[in-house]
C-alpha positions in Angstrom: 11.4 -10.4 31.7 14.4 -12.1 33.4 17.8 -10.6 33.2 18.9 -13.4 30.9 16.0 -12.7 28.6 16.8 -9.0 28.5 20.5 -9.8 27.8 19.5 -12.0 24.9 17.2 -9.2 23.5 20.0 -6.6 23.8 22.4 -9.0 22.0 19.9 -9.5 19.2 19.4 -5.8 18.9 23.1 -5.2 18.8 23.6 -7.8 16.1 20.8 -6.2 14.0 22.1 -2.6 14.5 25.7 -3.5 13.7 24.5 -5.2 10.4 22.4 -2.2 9.5 25.2 0.2 10.4 27.6 -1.7 8.2 25.1 -1.7 5.3 24.6 2.0 5.5 28.4 2.6 5.6 28.9 0.2 2.7 26.2 2.1 0.7 28.0 5.4 1.3 31.2 3.9 0.0 29.5 2.5 -3.1 27.8 5.8 -3.9 30.9 7.6 -5.1 30.6 11.3 -6.0 26.8 11.6 -6.1 24.5 13.7 -4.0 26.6 15.1 -1.1 23.6 16.0 1.0 22.3 12.4 0.8 25.7 11.1 1.7 26.0 13.4 4.6 22.5 12.3 5.9 23.5 8.7 5.6 26.8 9.3 7.4 24.8 11.1 10.2 22.4 8.1 10.4 25.3 5.7 10.7 26.9 7.9 13.4 23.6 7.9 15.4 23.5 4.1 15.1 27.0 3.9 16.3 26.1 5.9 19.4 23.1 3.6 20.0 25.4 0.5 19.6 27.7 1.9 22.2 24.8 2.5 24.6 23.6 -1.1 24.0 27.1 -2.5 24.6 27.2 -0.7 27.9 23.8 -2.1 28.8 24.9 -5.6 27.8 28.0 -5.3 30.0 25.7 -4.3 32.9 23.3 -7.2 32.2 26.2 -9.7 32.0 27.4 -8.5 35.4 23.9 -8.9 36.8 23.6 -12.4 35.4 26.9 -13.4 37.0 25.8 -11.9 40.4 22.5 -13.7 40.2 24.5 -16.9 39.7 
């Protein structure tokens, strides 16, 4: 896989994860005062996704740098 292909894949993964993360957070906001254990689990899931998003954003920056270097 070329660096450009890998960069496109990372960007697609980022778009998907960001959308999923926002959906989970929206669901938590819409739930109101229901099952607090379920809400806590959903928040934990969203936080884990946020960490993965940050990792992918660092990977994307590295790939963008490599693409520029490759010319």
